[in-house]
N, C-alpha and C positions, 0 to 999 in steps of 0.2 A: 760579509761586505767590508769588514774592517781591513782585512788584508788586501782586498782588491782596491779599496780606496787609498791605502797606504802606498801600494805599488804605483798607482797612478800619480800620486803626489810626488813620489820619488822620481818618476819618469818626467814629470813637469819640471822638477828642479834640475834634472840632468839636461833637459831641453834648454832651460834658461842659462845653464852653464855652457852650452854649446856642444855637449856630448850627445850627438844625435844617435849613435849606435846604442848607448846605454838607455837613452830615452825611449827608443823604439822597443828594446828588449823588455824593459820594465812595464811599458804600456801594453805590450802584447800579453805579458803575464797577467796583468790586471784584466784585460779583455777576456781571457780564458776563464778566469774566476767569475767575472760578472756574467758571462754567458751561462756558466753552469748554474748560477743563482737566479738567472732570468731577471737580472737587474737592468732593465731597459734604459733608465736614465744613465747609469754607469756605463752601459755600452755606448751611448751617444757621446759621453764625455771622452771615452777612450778613442772613439773614431775621430773626434775633433782633434785630440792630441796627436794621433797618428797622421792626420791631415797636415798638421803643422810641421811634423817631421818631414813628410814628403815634400811639402812646400819649400822648406829650407834646403832640401837636397836638390831642388830644381825639378822635382817630379810633379809638375803642375797639374797634369791631367788626373793623376792618381789623387792628388790633394782635393781636386774639385769633386771627384767621385766619392771620396770619403766624407767630405763635408755634406754632400747631397744625401748620403745614407744617414749621417747623423741628424740632419735636418728632418728627414722623413721620420726617423725614430722619435725625435722630440715632438714633432707635430702629432704623431699617433698617440702619444701619452699626454699631450697637453702640457709640455714642459719647455717653455721658451728659454732662450739663453738668459742667464743672469745678467743684470745691468752692467756689472763690471767686465763681462766678457764681450759685450756687444761691440764696442769700439775696435778692439783688436781683431775680432771676427770680421767686422765690416772692412777693415783695412786689408786683411788677407783676401777676402772675396774680391775687393777692388783690384788688388795686385794680380790675382788670378785672371780677372777679366782683361787686364792689360797684357798679360803674357799669352793667354789663349784666345782672347776675343770673348765678347759678351755672349754671343750665341753658343759658343763651345761650352762655356761654364754653365749656361742655362740648360743646355742639353745634358751635360753630366749630372746636373742637379735633378732634372726631371726623369732621367733614365736610371737613377740610382737604384741599385739592388736593395732588397729588404735587408735589414741589419743582420739577421741570422746567416744569410748567404755571404755577406761581406765579412762577418766574423770568421766564417770558415775559410774564406779566401785569405784573409790576413793571417790566420793561425797556420794554415798550410804553408804560406810563404815564410813564416817564422819557425816552421817545424814543430809547432805545438801539437800535441797529440790528444789533448783532453776535450777539445771542442766537439760537441755532437754535430753530426751532419743534419741539415734541415730536412724535414719530411717533404721530399720532393713531390710526392703524390698530392699532398694537400695544397702545395703551391700551384700545381697545375690545374686543380679542380676548383679552387677558390677564385671568386671574382676579385679583380683588383679593387682595392679600396678607393673611394672617391675622396681624394685629399686636395682637390683643386682649390677649394676655398680656404682651407686651413693650413696648407703646406706653405712654408716660407720659401721664397724664391731669392736668388742671388741679387735680383734688382732691388734697388732702394734700400740696401743695407748700409 
């Protein structure tokens, strides 16, 4: 977890410095490691960082989907955003709602894919090769979890 965490921290520093390409590369590497370790909180953090990269690039729909996947992951493990991250997160969600419309952001949030599938999608887009494919058979036979009461929504953030 140490290397995955360090890569994410370096990615966040690159993001703060405006180097979106480096931020995305480092965060993707962290995402691969955290996926291999089944570090679900780490996955959520990586998805949030990648959402910010997408947002800064003007890829608002992608940012909303990534935030939705991160929120789903956080809700499933009972790990809310830390207090220091709540205001910047709320500002990004509010800005996404202005760019895409509140309904579009809410739809992206509610229709977010499970984190393992998003991890695969992100890794393939970044040409990472070490991320395992999700077990599609178990996804098709398992009933969807009821997260309606515990899942954060983009409203009221």
